[in-house]
mmCIF file as gemmi writes it, N, C-alpha and C atoms, coordinates in Angstrom:
data_model
loop_
_atom_site.group_PDB
_atom_site.id
_atom_site.type_symbol
_atom_site.label_atom_id
_atom_site.label_alt_id
_atom_site.label_comp_id
_atom_site.label_asym_id
_atom_site.label_entity_id
_atom_site.label_seq_id
_atom_site.pdbx_PDB_ins_code
_atom_site.Cartn_x
_atom_site.Cartn_y
_atom_site.Cartn_z
_atom_site.occupancy
_atom_site.B_iso_or_equiv
_atom_site.pdbx_formal_charge
_atom_site.auth_seq_id
_atom_site.auth_asym_id
_atom_site.pdbx_PDB_model_num
ATOM 1 N N . MET Axp A 1 ? 30.756 -136.123 -2.08 1 0 ? 1 A 1
ATOM 2 C CA . MET Axp A 1 ? 31.172 -137.304 -2.97 1 0 ? 1 A 1
ATOM 3 C C . MET Axp A 1 ? 30.909 -136.981 -4.271 1 0 ? 1 A 1
ATOM 4 N N . SER Axp A 2 ? 32.074 -136.86 -4.921 1 0 ? 2 A 1
ATOM 5 C CA . SER Axp A 2 ? 32.106 -136.578 -6.386 1 0 ? 2 A 1
ATOM 6 C C . SER Axp A 2 ? 31.422 -137.43 -7.283 1 0 ? 2 A 1
ATOM 7 N N . ARG Axp A 3 ? 30.898 -136.893 -8.31 1 0 ? 3 A 1
ATOM 8 C CA . ARG Axp A 3 ? 30.389 -137.902 -9.41 1 0 ? 3 A 1
ATOM 9 C C . ARG Axp A 3 ? 31.603 -138.028 -10.365 1 0 ? 3 A 1
ATOM 10 N N . ARG Axp A 4 ? 32.426 -138.909 -10.042 1 0 ? 4 A 1
ATOM 11 C CA . ARG Axp A 4 ? 33.505 -139.571 -10.899 1 0 ? 4 A 1
ATOM 12 C C . ARG Axp A 4 ? 33.663 -141.155 -10.796 1 0 ? 4 A 1
ATOM 13 N N . CYS Axp A 5 ? 33.869 -141.688 -11.908 1 0 ? 5 A 1
ATOM 14 C CA . CYS Axp A 5 ? 34.066 -143.102 -11.895 1 0 ? 5 A 1
ATOM 15 C C . CYS Axp A 5 ? 35.413 -143.455 -11.078 1 0 ? 5 A 1
ATOM 16 N N . GLU Axp A 6 ? 35.448 -144.36 -10.165 1 0 ? 6 A 1
ATOM 17 C CA . GLU Axp A 6 ? 36.776 -145.038 -9.625 1 0 ? 6 A 1
ATOM 18 C C . GLU Axp A 6 ? 37.51 -145.427 -10.541 1 0 ? 6 A 1
ATOM 19 N N . LEU Axp A 7 ? 36.995 -145.922 -11.419 1 0 ? 7 A 1
ATOM 20 C CA . LEU Axp A 7 ? 38.196 -147.158 -12.169 1 0 ? 7 A 1
ATOM 21 C C . LEU Axp A 7 ? 38.347 -146.422 -13.721 1 0 ? 7 A 1
ATOM 22 N N . THR Axp A 8 ? 37.574 -145.695 -13.944 1 0 ? 8 A 1
ATOM 23 C CA . THR Axp A 8 ? 37.924 -145.027 -15.363 1 0 ? 8 A 1
ATOM 24 C C . THR Axp A 8 ? 38.1 -143.829 -15.444 1 0 ? 8 A 1
ATOM 25 N N . GLY Axp A 9 ? 37.642 -142.909 -14.384 1 0 ? 9 A 1
ATOM 26 C CA . GLY Axp A 9 ? 37.601 -141.233 -14.03 1 0 ? 9 A 1
ATOM 27 C C . GLY Axp A 9 ? 36.719 -140.803 -15.096 1 0 ? 9 A 1
ATOM 28 N N . LYS Axp A 10 ? 35.92 -141.41 -15.775 1 0 ? 10 A 1
ATOM 29 C CA . LYS Axp A 10 ? 34.689 -140.413 -16.307 1 0 ? 10 A 1
ATOM 30 C C . LYS Axp A 10 ? 33.967 -139.839 -15.289 1 0 ? 10 A 1
ATOM 31 N N . GLY Axp A 11 ? 34.078 -138.506 -15.839 1 0 ? 11 A 1
ATOM 32 C CA . GLY Axp A 11 ? 33.045 -137.381 -14.608 1 0 ? 11 A 1
ATOM 33 C C . GLY Axp A 11 ? 31.923 -136.761 -15.713 1 0 ? 11 A 1
ATOM 34 N N . PRO Axp A 12 ? 31.35 -135.678 -15.033 1 0 ? 12 A 1
ATOM 35 C CA . PRO Axp A 12 ? 30.352 -134.968 -16.003 1 0 ? 12 A 1
ATOM 36 C C . PRO Axp A 12 ? 30.636 -134.295 -16.984 1 0 ? 12 A 1
ATOM 37 N N . MET Axp A 13 ? 30.12 -134.086 -17.941 1 0 ? 13 A 1
ATOM 38 C CA . MET Axp A 13 ? 30.331 -133.275 -19.34 1 0 ? 13 A 1
ATOM 39 C C . MET Axp A 13 ? 29.458 -132.307 -19.336 1 0 ? 13 A 1
ATOM 40 N N . SER Axp A 14 ? 29.531 -131.288 -20.136 1 0 ? 14 A 1
ATOM 41 C CA . SER Axp A 14 ? 28.761 -130.215 -20.448 1 0 ? 14 A 1
ATOM 42 C C . SER Axp A 14 ? 28.136 -129.967 -21.872 1 0 ? 14 A 1
ATOM 43 N N . GLY Axp A 15 ? 26.817 -129.449 -21.937 1 0 ? 15 A 1
ATOM 44 C CA . GLY Axp A 15 ? 26.475 -129.346 -23.286 1 0 ? 15 A 1
ATOM 45 C C . GLY Axp A 15 ? 25.323 -128.41 -23.262 1 0 ? 15 A 1
ATOM 46 N N . ASN Axp A 16 ? 24.234 -128.775 -24.238 1 0 ? 16 A 1
ATOM 47 C CA . ASN Axp A 16 ? 23.231 -127.884 -24.549 1 0 ? 16 A 1
ATOM 48 C C . ASN Axp A 16 ? 22.079 -128.545 -24.573 1 0 ? 16 A 1
ATOM 49 N N . ASN Axp A 17 ? 20.838 -128.284 -23.867 1 0 ? 17 A 1
ATOM 50 C CA . ASN Axp A 17 ? 19.445 -128.343 -24.115 1 0 ? 17 A 1
ATOM 51 C C . ASN Axp A 17 ? 19.272 -127.768 -25.159 1 0 ? 17 A 1
ATOM 52 N N . VAL Axp A 18 ? 18.588 -128.442 -26.432 1 0 ? 18 A 1
ATOM 53 C CA . VAL Axp A 18 ? 18.071 -127.452 -27.852 1 0 ? 18 A 1
ATOM 54 C C . VAL Axp A 18 ? 16.578 -127.625 -28.064 1 0 ? 18 A 1
ATOM 55 N N . SER Axp A 19 ? 16.28 -126.689 -27.863 1 0 ? 19 A 1
ATOM 56 C CA . SER Axp A 19 ? 14.64 -127.147 -28.068 1 0 ? 19 A 1
ATOM 57 C C . SER Axp A 19 ? 14.206 -126.747 -29.533 1 0 ? 19 A 1
ATOM 58 N N . HIS Axp A 20 ? 12.866 -127.056 -29.832 1 0 ? 20 A 1
ATOM 59 C CA . HIS Axp A 20 ? 12.457 -127.246 -31.039 1 0 ? 20 A 1
ATOM 60 C C . HIS Axp A 20 ? 12.828 -125.55 -31.858 1 0 ? 20 A 1
ATOM 61 N N . ALA Axp A 21 ? 12.542 -124.694 -31.031 1 0 ? 21 A 1
ATOM 62 C CA . ALA Axp A 21 ? 13.176 -123.306 -32.005 1 0 ? 21 A 1
ATOM 63 C C . ALA Axp A 21 ? 14.587 -123.059 -31.764 1 0 ? 21 A 1
ATOM 64 N N . LYS Axp A 22 ? 15.426 -124.371 -31.443 1 0 ? 22 A 1
ATOM 65 C CA . LYS Axp A 22 ? 16.389 -124.21 -31.505 1 0 ? 22 A 1
ATOM 66 C C . LYS Axp A 22 ? 17.022 -123.297 -30.146 1 0 ? 22 A 1
ATOM 67 N N . ASN Axp A 23 ? 16.629 -122.809 -29.507 1 0 ? 23 A 1
ATOM 68 C CA . ASN Axp A 23 ? 17.201 -122.298 -28.082 1 0 ? 23 A 1
ATOM 69 C C . ASN Axp A 23 ? 18.167 -122.95 -27.379 1 0 ? 23 A 1
ATOM 70 N N . ARG Axp A 24 ? 18.862 -122.532 -26.994 1 0 ? 24 A 1
ATOM 71 C CA . ARG Axp A 24 ? 20.347 -123.37 -26.489 1 0 ? 24 A 1
ATOM 72 C C . ARG Axp A 24 ? 20.259 -122.947 -25.095 1 0 ? 24 A 1
ATOM 73 N N . THR Axp A 25 ? 20.133 -123.669 -23.927 1 0 ? 25 A 1
ATOM 74 C CA . THR Axp A 25 ? 20.556 -123.669 -22.75 1 0 ? 25 A 1
ATOM 75 C C . THR Axp A 25 ? 21.719 -124.448 -22.024 1 0 ? 25 A 1
ATOM 76 N N . ARG Axp A 26 ? 22.534 -124.039 -21.132 1 0 ? 26 A 1
ATOM 77 C CA . ARG Axp A 26 ? 23.693 -125.037 -20.863 1 0 ? 26 A 1
ATOM 78 C C . ARG Axp A 26 ? 23.042 -126.292 -19.989 1 0 ? 26 A 1
ATOM 79 N N . ARG Axp A 27 ? 23.642 -127.518 -19.978 1 0 ? 27 A 1
ATOM 80 C CA . ARG Axp A 27 ? 22.879 -128.371 -19.176 1 0 ? 27 A 1
ATOM 81 C C . ARG Axp A 27 ? 24.349 -129.279 -18.707 1 0 ? 27 A 1
ATOM 82 N N . ARG Axp A 28 ? 24.162 -130.079 -17.989 1 0 ? 28 A 1
ATOM 83 C CA . ARG Axp A 28 ? 25.505 -131.172 -17.213 1 0 ? 28 A 1
ATOM 84 C C . ARG Axp A 28 ? 24.742 -132.898 -17.835 1 0 ? 28 A 1
ATOM 85 N N . PHE Axp A 29 ? 25.614 -133.455 -18.187 1 0 ? 29 A 1
ATOM 86 C CA . PHE Axp A 29 ? 25.598 -134.751 -18.869 1 0 ? 29 A 1
ATOM 87 C C . PHE Axp A 29 ? 26.463 -135.495 -17.371 1 0 ? 29 A 1
ATOM 88 N N . LEU Axp A 30 ? 25.548 -136.118 -16.385 1 0 ? 30 A 1
ATOM 89 C CA . LEU Axp A 30 ? 26.191 -136.913 -15.667 1 0 ? 30 A 1
ATOM 90 C C . LEU Axp A 30 ? 26.351 -138.435 -16.075 1 0 ? 30 A 1
ATOM 91 N N . PRO Axp A 31 ? 27.623 -138.927 -15.492 1 0 ? 31 A 1
ATOM 92 C CA . PRO Axp A 31 ? 27.533 -140.305 -15.728 1 0 ? 31 A 1
ATOM 93 C C . PRO Axp A 31 ? 26.792 -141.279 -14.922 1 0 ? 31 A 1
ATOM 94 N N . ASN Axp A 32 ? 26.637 -142.25 -15.344 1 0 ? 32 A 1
ATOM 95 C CA . ASN Axp A 32 ? 25.917 -143.248 -14.933 1 0 ? 32 A 1
ATOM 96 C C . ASN Axp A 32 ? 26.431 -144.388 -13.866 1 0 ? 32 A 1
ATOM 97 N N . LEU Axp A 33 ? 26.735 -143.861 -12.438 1 0 ? 33 A 1
ATOM 98 C CA . LEU Axp A 33 ? 27.311 -144.283 -11.298 1 0 ? 33 A 1
ATOM 99 C C . LEU Axp A 33 ? 26.467 -145.14 -10.869 1 0 ? 33 A 1
ATOM 100 N N . ASN Axp A 34 ? 27.263 -146.115 -10.235 1 0 ? 34 A 1
ATOM 101 C CA . ASN Axp A 34 ? 26.432 -147.262 -9.167 1 0 ? 34 A 1
ATOM 102 C C . ASN Axp A 34 ? 27.416 -147.626 -8.222 1 0 ? 34 A 1
ATOM 103 N N . GLU Axp A 35 ? 27.034 -148.041 -6.979 1 0 ? 35 A 1
ATOM 104 C CA . GLU Axp A 35 ? 28.132 -148.229 -6.106 1 0 ? 35 A 1
ATOM 105 C C . GLU Axp A 35 ? 27.855 -149.991 -6.016 1 0 ? 35 A 1
ATOM 106 N N . MET Axp A 36 ? 29.088 -150.217 -6.496 1 0 ? 36 A 1
ATOM 107 C CA . MET Axp A 36 ? 29.557 -152.076 -6.616 1 0 ? 36 A 1
ATOM 108 C C . MET Axp A 36 ? 29.985 -152.477 -5.875 1 0 ? 36 A 1
ATOM 109 N N . SER Axp A 37 ? 29.866 -153.926 -5.469 1 0 ? 37 A 1
ATOM 110 C CA . SER Axp A 37 ? 30.983 -154.602 -4.721 1 0 ? 37 A 1
ATOM 111 C C . SER Axp A 37 ? 31.499 -155.419 -5.551 1 0 ? 37 A 1
ATOM 112 N N . LEU Axp A 38 ? 33.082 -155.228 -5.643 1 0 ? 38 A 1
ATOM 113 C CA . LEU Axp A 38 ? 33.713 -156.372 -6.853 1 0 ? 38 A 1
ATOM 114 C C . LEU Axp A 38 ? 34.706 -157.04 -6.117 1 0 ? 38 A 1
ATOM 115 N N . ILE Axp A 39 ? 34.841 -158.296 -6.44 1 0 ? 39 A 1
ATOM 116 C CA . ILE Axp A 39 ? 35.433 -159.153 -5.581 1 0 ? 39 A 1
ATOM 117 C C . ILE Axp A 39 ? 36.785 -159.194 -6.592 1 0 ? 39 A 1
ATOM 118 N N . SER Axp A 40 ? 38.037 -159.328 -5.633 1 0 ? 40 A 1
ATOM 119 C CA . SER Axp A 40 ? 39.17 -159.617 -6.326 1 0 ? 40 A 1
ATOM 120 C C . SER Axp A 40 ? 39.403 -161.23 -6.137 1 0 ? 40 A 1
ATOM 121 N N . GLU Axp A 41 ? 39.747 -161.8 -7.107 1 0 ? 41 A 1
ATOM 122 C CA . GLU Axp A 41 ? 40.384 -163.346 -6.952 1 0 ? 41 A 1
ATOM 123 C C . GLU Axp A 41 ? 41.511 -163.594 -6.126 1 0 ? 41 A 1
ATOM 124 N N . THR Axp A 42 ? 42.443 -162.571 -6.329 1 0 ? 42 A 1
ATOM 125 C CA . THR Axp A 42 ? 43.94 -162.659 -5.702 1 0 ? 42 A 1
ATOM 126 C C . THR Axp A 42 ? 43.741 -162.137 -4.179 1 0 ? 42 A 1
ATOM 127 N N . LEU Axp A 43 ? 43.003 -161.488 -3.916 1 0 ? 43 A 1
ATOM 128 C CA . LEU Axp A 43 ? 43.139 -161.072 -2.432 1 0 ? 43 A 1
ATOM 129 C C . LEU Axp A 43 ? 42.087 -161.832 -1.862 1 0 ? 43 A 1
ATOM 130 N N . GLY Axp A 44 ? 41.046 -162.453 -2.277 1 0 ? 44 A 1
ATOM 131 C CA . GLY Axp A 44 ? 40.173 -163.052 -1.828 1 0 ? 44 A 1
ATOM 132 C C . GLY Axp A 44 ? 38.571 -162.403 -1.066 1 0 ? 44 A 1
ATOM 133 N N . ARG Axp A 45 ? 38.641 -160.895 -1.303 1 0 ? 45 A 1
ATOM 134 C CA . ARG Axp A 45 ? 37.872 -160.445 -0.416 1 0 ? 45 A 1
ATOM 135 C C . ARG Axp A 45 ? 37.026 -159.196 -1.759 1 0 ? 45 A 1
ATOM 136 N N . SER Axp A 46 ? 36.198 -158.629 -1.134 1 0 ? 46 A 1
ATOM 137 C CA . SER Axp A 46 ? 35.403 -157.715 -2.143 1 0 ? 46 A 1
ATOM 138 C C . SER Axp A 46 ? 35.519 -156.347 -1.823 1 0 ? 46 A 1
ATOM 139 N N . PHE Axp A 47 ? 35.507 -155.344 -2.814 1 0 ? 47 A 1
ATOM 140 C CA . PHE Axp A 47 ? 35.804 -154.037 -2.491 1 0 ? 47 A 1
ATOM 141 C C . PHE Axp A 47 ? 34.398 -152.901 -3.135 1 0 ? 47 A 1
ATOM 142 N N . LYS Axp A 48 ? 33.946 -152.201 -1.922 1 0 ? 48 A 1
ATOM 143 C CA . LYS Axp A 48 ? 32.695 -151.215 -2.523 1 0 ? 48 A 1
ATOM 144 C C . LYS Axp A 48 ? 33.66 -150.35 -3.328 1 0 ? 48 A 1
ATOM 145 N N . LEU Axp A 49 ? 33.36 -149.946 -4.591 1 0 ? 49 A 1
ATOM 146 C CA . LEU Axp A 49 ? 33.399 -148.998 -5.463 1 0 ? 49 A 1
ATOM 147 C C . LEU Axp A 49 ? 32.213 -148.267 -6.116 1 0 ? 49 A 1
ATOM 148 N N . ARG Axp A 50 ? 32.376 -146.918 -6.301 1 0 ? 50 A 1
ATOM 149 C CA . ARG Axp A 50 ? 31.477 -146.293 -7.018 1 0 ? 50 A 1
ATOM 150 C C . ARG Axp A 50 ? 31.743 -146.294 -8.611 1 0 ? 50 A 1
ATOM 151 N N . ILE Axp A 51 ? 31.377 -146.669 -9.32 1 0 ? 51 A 1
ATOM 152 C CA . ILE Axp A 51 ? 31.751 -146.832 -10.851 1 0 ? 51 A 1
ATOM 153 C C . ILE Axp A 51 ? 30.711 -146.717 -11.621 1 0 ? 51 A 1
ATOM 154 N N . SER Axp A 52 ? 31.013 -146.4 -12.698 1 0 ? 52 A 1
ATOM 155 C CA . SER Axp A 52 ? 29.897 -146.299 -13.957 1 0 ? 52 A 1
ATOM 156 C C . SER Axp A 52 ? 29.49 -147.791 -14.548 1 0 ? 52 A 1
ATOM 157 N N . ALA Axp A 53 ? 28.185 -147.741 -15.368 1 0 ? 53 A 1
ATOM 158 C CA . ALA Axp A 53 ? 27.941 -148.948 -16.019 1 0 ? 53 A 1
ATOM 159 C C . ALA Axp A 53 ? 29.024 -149.168 -16.96 1 0 ? 53 A 1
ATOM 160 N N . ALA Axp A 54 ? 29.338 -148.299 -17.781 1 0 ? 54 A 1
ATOM 161 C CA . ALA Axp A 54 ? 30.538 -148.828 -18.752 1 0 ? 54 A 1
ATOM 162 C C . ALA Axp A 54 ? 31.557 -149.436 -18.256 1 0 ? 54 A 1
ATOM 163 N N . ALA Axp A 55 ? 32.013 -149.18 -16.987 1 0 ? 55 A 1
ATOM 164 C CA . ALA Axp A 55 ? 33.195 -149.515 -16.321 1 0 ? 55 A 1
ATOM 165 C C . ALA Axp A 55 ? 32.901 -151.056 -15.796 1 0 ? 55 A 1
ATOM 166 N N . LEU Axp A 56 ? 31.836 -151.272 -15.401 1 0 ? 56 A 1
ATOM 167 C CA . LEU Axp A 56 ? 31.339 -152.25 -15.087 1 0 ? 56 A 1
ATOM 168 C C . LEU Axp A 56 ? 31.175 -153.487 -16.092 1 0 ? 56 A 1
ATOM 169 N N . ARG Axp A 57 ? 31.019 -153.256 -17.214 1 0 ? 57 A 1
ATOM 170 C CA . ARG Axp A 57 ? 31.131 -153.788 -18.505 1 0 ? 57 A 1
ATOM 171 C C . ARG Axp A 57 ? 32.379 -154.014 -19.113 1 0 ? 57 A 1
ATOM 172 N N . THR Axp A 58 ? 33.166 -153.183 -18.894 1 0 ? 58 A 1
ATOM 173 C CA . THR Axp A 58 ? 34.652 -153.469 -18.757 1 0 ? 58 A 1
ATOM 174 C C . THR Axp A 58 ? 35.394 -154.411 -18.068 1 0 ? 58 A 1
ATOM 175 N N . VAL Axp A 59 ? 34.811 -154.317 -16.756 1 0 ? 59 A 1
ATOM 176 C CA . VAL Axp A 59 ? 35.636 -155.463 -15.823 1 0 ? 59 A 1
ATOM 177 C C . VAL Axp A 59 ? 35.259 -156.659 -16.444 1 0 ? 59 A 1
ATOM 178 N N . ASP Axp A 60 ? 33.598 -156.816 -16.515 1 0 ? 60 A 1
ATOM 179 C CA . ASP Axp A 60 ? 33.712 -158.243 -16.964 1 0 ? 60 A 1
ATOM 180 C C . ASP Axp A 60 ? 34.171 -158.607 -18.187 1 0 ? 60 A 1
ATOM 181 N N . HIS Axp A 61 ? 34.441 -157.815 -19.165 1 0 ? 61 A 1
ATOM 182 C CA . HIS Axp A 61 ? 34.965 -158.264 -20.355 1 0 ? 61 A 1
ATOM 183 C C . HIS Axp A 61 ? 36.393 -158.613 -20.346 1 0 ? 61 A 1
ATOM 184 N N . ARG Axp A 62 ? 37.089 -157.839 -19.558 1 0 ? 62 A 1
ATOM 185 C CA . ARG Axp A 62 ? 38.531 -158.26 -19.12 1 0 ? 62 A 1
ATOM 186 C C . ARG Axp A 62 ? 38.829 -159.67 -18.556 1 0 ? 62 A 1
ATOM 187 N N . GLY Axp A 63 ? 37.969 -159.58 -17.537 1 0 ? 63 A 1
ATOM 188 C CA . GLY Axp A 63 ? 37.838 -161.043 -16.976 1 0 ? 63 A 1
ATOM 189 C C . GLY Axp A 63 ? 38.235 -160.7 -15.133 1 0 ? 63 A 1
ATOM 190 N N . GLY Axp A 64 ? 37.507 -159.525 -15.072 1 0 ? 64 A 1
ATOM 191 C CA . GLY Axp A 64 ? 37.457 -159.604 -13.378 1 0 ? 64 A 1
ATOM 192 C C . GLY Axp A 64 ? 38.411 -158.135 -13.165 1 0 ? 64 A 1
ATOM 193 N N . LEU Axp A 65 ? 38.159 -157.713 -11.753 1 0 ? 65 A 1
ATOM 194 C CA . LEU Axp A 65 ? 38.747 -156.79 -11.265 1 0 ? 65 A 1
ATOM 195 C C . LEU Axp A 65 ? 40.024 -156.637 -11.465 1 0 ? 65 A 1
ATOM 196 N N . ASP Axp A 66 ? 40.804 -157.932 -10.811 1 0 ? 66 A 1
ATOM 197 C CA . ASP Axp A 66 ? 42.401 -158.165 -10.972 1 0 ? 66 A 1
ATOM 198 C C . ASP Axp A 66 ? 42.65 -157.811 -12.506 1 0 ? 66 A 1
ATOM 199 N N . ALA Axp A 67 ? 42.48 -158.544 -13.662 1 0 ? 67 A 1
ATOM 200 C CA . ALA Axp A 67 ? 42.586 -157.775 -14.906 1 0 ? 67 A 1
ATOM 201 C C . ALA Axp A 67 ? 42.479 -156.619 -15.351 1 0 ? 67 A 1
ATOM 202 N N . PHE Axp A 68 ? 41.395 -156 -14.875 1 0 ? 68 A 1
ATOM 203 C CA . PHE Axp A 68 ? 41.087 -154.568 -15.096 1 0 ? 68 A 1
ATOM 204 C C . PHE Axp A 68 ? 42.141 -153.581 -14.712 1 0 ? 68 A 1
ATOM 205 N N . LEU Axp A 69 ? 42.484 -153.562 -13.246 1 0 ? 69 A 1
ATOM 206 C CA . LEU Axp A 69 ? 43.5 -153.008 -12.668 1 0 ? 69 A 1
ATOM 207 C C . LEU Axp A 69 ? 44.865 -153.043 -13.279 1 0 ? 69 A 1
ATOM 208 N N . ALA Axp A 70 ? 45.124 -154.227 -13.337 1 0 ? 70 A 1
ATOM 209 C CA . ALA Axp A 70 ? 46.634 -154.719 -14.275 1 0 ? 70 A 1
ATOM 210 C C . ALA Axp A 70 ? 46.713 -153.773 -15.445 1 0 ? 70 A 1
ATOM 211 N N . LYS Axp A 71 ? 45.681 -153.719 -16.348 1 0 ? 71 A 1
ATOM 212 C CA . LYS Axp A 71 ? 45.655 -152.699 -17.424 1 0 ? 71 A 1
ATOM 213 C C . LYS Axp A 71 ? 45.39 -151.669 -17.25 1 0 ? 71 A 1
ATOM 214 N N . ALA Axp A 72 ? 44.89 -151.142 -16.367 1 0 ? 72 A 1
ATOM 215 C CA . ALA Axp A 72 ? 44.075 -149.608 -16.11 1 0 ? 72 A 1
ATOM 216 C C . ALA Axp A 72 ? 45.571 -148.534 -15.861 1 0 ? 72 A 1
ATOM 217 N N . LYS Axp A 73 ? 45.527 -147.461 -16.338 1 0 ? 73 A 1
ATOM 218 C CA . LYS Axp A 73 ? 46.32 -146.335 -16.311 1 0 ? 73 A 1
ATOM 219 C C . LYS Axp A 73 ? 46.062 -145.944 -14.98 1 0 ? 73 A 1
ATOM 220 N N . ASP Axp A 74 ? 47.319 -145.221 -14.238 1 0 ? 74 A 1
ATOM 221 C CA . ASP Axp A 74 ? 47.355 -145.013 -12.726 1 0 ? 74 A 1
ATOM 222 C C . ASP Axp A 74 ? 46.512 -143.922 -12.762 1 0 ? 74 A 1
ATOM 223 N N . GLU Axp A 75 ? 46.74 -142.675 -13.528 1 0 ? 75 A 1
ATOM 224 C CA . GLU Axp A 75 ? 46.331 -141.542 -13.471 1 0 ? 75 A 1
ATOM 225 C C . GLU Axp A 75 ? 44.776 -141.359 -13.663 1 0 ? 75 A 1
ATOM 226 N N . GLU Axp A 76 ? 44.085 -142.622 -14.097 1 0 ? 76 A 1
ATOM 227 C CA . GLU Axp A 76 ? 42.696 -142.464 -14.198 1 0 ? 76 A 1
ATOM 228 C C . GLU Axp A 76 ? 41.92 -143.315 -13.128 1 0 ? 76 A 1
ATOM 229 N N . LEU Axp A 77 ? 42.883 -143.698 -11.945 1 0 ? 77 A 1
ATOM 230 C CA . LEU Axp A 77 ? 42.21 -144.716 -10.918 1 0 ? 77 A 1
ATOM 231 C C . LEU Axp A 77 ? 42.264 -143.317 -9.877 1 0 ? 77 A 1
ATOM 232 N N . SER Axp A 78 ? 41.125 -143.661 -9.155 1 0 ? 78 A 1
ATOM 233 C CA . SER Axp A 78 ? 41.169 -143.153 -7.67 1 0 ? 78 A 1
ATOM 234 C C . SER Axp A 78 ? 42.003 -143.643 -6.953 1 0 ? 78 A 1
ATOM 235 N N . ASP Axp A 79 ? 42.383 -142.661 -5.599 1 0 ? 79 A 1
ATOM 236 C CA . ASP Axp A 79 ? 43.066 -143.355 -4.792 1 0 ? 79 A 1
ATOM 237 C C . ASP Axp A 79 ? 42.758 -144.65 -3.829 1 0 ? 79 A 1
ATOM 238 N N . SER Axp A 80 ? 41.32 -144.891 -3.74 1 0 ? 80 A 1
ATOM 239 C CA . SER Axp A 80 ? 41.231 -146.532 -3.302 1 0 ? 80 A 1
ATOM 240 C C . SER Axp A 80 ? 41.441 -147.434 -4.231 1 0 ? 80 A 1
ATOM 241 N N . ALA Axp A 81 ? 41.234 -147.124 -5.423 1 0 ? 81 A 1
ATOM 242 C CA . ALA Axp A 81 ? 41.575 -148.026 -6.666 1 0 ? 81 A 1
ATOM 243 C C . ALA Axp A 81 ? 42.932 -148.098 -6.821 1 0 ? 81 A 1
ATOM 244 N N . LEU Axp A 82 ? 43.801 -147.417 -6.89 1 0 ? 82 A 1
ATOM 245 C CA . LEU Axp A 82 ? 45.311 -147.64 -7.047 1 0 ? 82 A 1
ATOM 246 C C . LEU Axp A 82 ? 45.857 -147.912 -5.39 1 0 ? 82 A 1
ATOM 247 N N . LYS Axp A 83 ? 45.105 -147.824 -4.66 1 0 ? 83 A 1
ATOM 248 C CA . LYS Axp A 83 ? 45.526 -148.67 -3.055 1 0 ? 83 A 1
ATOM 249 C C . LYS Axp A 83 ? 45.422 -150.248 -3.448 1 0 ? 83 A 1
ATOM 250 N N . ILE Axp A 84 ? 44.322 -150.63 -4.035 1 0 ? 84 A 1
ATOM 251 C CA . ILE Axp A 84 ? 43.709 -152 -4.126 1 0 ? 84 A 1
ATOM 252 C C . ILE Axp A 84 ? 44.389 -152.799 -5.44 1 0 ? 84 A 1
ATOM 253 N N . LYS Axp A 85 ? 44.834 -151.719 -6.443 1 0 ? 85 A 1
ATOM 254 C CA . LYS Axp A 85 ? 46.09 -152.216 -7.463 1 0 ? 85 A 1
ATOM 255 C C . LYS Axp A 85 ? 47.161 -152.456 -6.725 1 0 ? 85 A 1
ATOM 256 N N . LYS Axp A 86 ? 47.802 -151.835 -5.86 1 0 ? 86 A 1
ATOM 257 C CA . LYS Axp A 86 ? 49.038 -152.114 -5.217 1 0 ? 86 A 1
ATOM 258 C C . LYS Axp A 86 ? 49.003 -153.567 -4.405 1 0 ? 86 A 1
ATOM 259 N N . GLU Axp A 87 ? 47.941 -153.454 -3.871 1 0 ? 87 A 1
ATOM 260 C CA . GLU Axp A 87 ? 47.603 -154.674 -2.711 1 0 ? 87 A 1
ATOM 261 C C . GLU Axp A 87 ? 47.542 -156.105 -3.769 1 0 ? 87 A 1
ATOM 262 N N . ILE Axp A 88 ? 46.671 -155.994 -4.971 1 0 ? 88 A 1
ATOM 263 C CA . ILE Axp A 88 ? 46.943 -156.86 -5.776 1 0 ? 88 A 1
ATOM 264 C C . ILE Axp A 88 ? 48.35 -157.652 -6.243 1 0 ? 88 A 1
ATOM 265 N N . LYS Axp A 89 ? 49.041 -156.15 -6.842 1 0 ? 89 A 1
ATOM 266 C CA . LYS Axp A 89 ? 50.435 -156.461 -7.509 1 0 ? 89 A 1
ATOM 267 C C . LYS Axp A 89 ? 51.393 -156.98 -6.308 1 0 ? 89 A 1
ATOM 268 N N . LYS Axp A 90 ? 51.226 -156.639 -5.149 1 0 ? 90 A 1
ATOM 269 C CA . LYS Axp A 90 ? 52.254 -157.562 -3.879 1 0 ? 90 A 1
ATOM 270 C C . LYS Axp A 90 ? 51.746 -158.46 -3.51 1 0 ? 90 A 1
ATOM 271 N N . ALA Axp A 91 ? 50.55 -159.007 -3.462 1 0 ? 91 A 1
ATOM 272 C CA . ALA Axp A 91 ? 49.886 -160.7 -3.357 1 0 ? 91 A 1
ATOM 273 C C . ALA Axp A 91 ? 50.349 -161.523 -4.396 1 0 ? 91 A 1
ATOM 274 N N . GLN Axp A 92 ? 50.266 -160.958 -5.878 1 0 ? 92 A 1
ATOM 275 C CA . GLN Axp A 92 ? 50.86 -161.833 -6.836 1 0 ? 92 A 1
ATOM 276 C C . GLN Axp A 92 ? 52.219 -161.943 -6.946 1 0 ? 92 A 1
ATOM 277 N N . ALA Axp A 93 ? 52.899 -161.148 -6.124 1 0 ? 93 A 1
ATOM 278 C CA . ALA Axp A 93 ? 54.653 -161.124 -6.296 1 0 ? 93 A 1
ATOM 279 C C . ALA Axp A 93 ? 54.974 -162.014 -5.178 1 0 ? 93 A 1
ATOM 280 N N . THR Axp A 94 ? 54.239 -162.101 -4.119 1 0 ? 94 A 1
ATOM 281 C CA . THR Axp A 94 ? 54.483 -163.113 -3.118 1 0 ? 94 A 1
ATOM 282 C C . THR Axp A 94 ? 53.913 -164.658 -3.387 1 0 ? 94 A 1
ATOM 283 N N . ALA Axp A 95 ? 53.018 -164.68 -4.278 1 0 ? 95 A 1
ATOM 284 C CA . ALA Axp A 95 ? 52.245 -165.852 -4.626 1 0 ? 95 A 1
ATOM 285 C C . ALA Axp A 95 ? 53.133 -166.811 -5.354 1 0 ? 95 A 1
């Protein structure tokens, strides 16, 4: 399982540990990923996604999973999130 947010595409970054003596050693900054169940109001069911804490705040700010996916770019989304986005669009078109 990759360490990448399924909604925002946020992944590991690299940088340095810097000691008091200014010795630099390489390190990785990992995103704060959590397995969350998000509910789609259009489809009326929940989806389990591995998302970052920042993505969860953005989903809440935009008004839910449906609104977030409507605004999200397809390049940033994972395959499962793209599938959910297409299902939501299809359900909204028929409703």
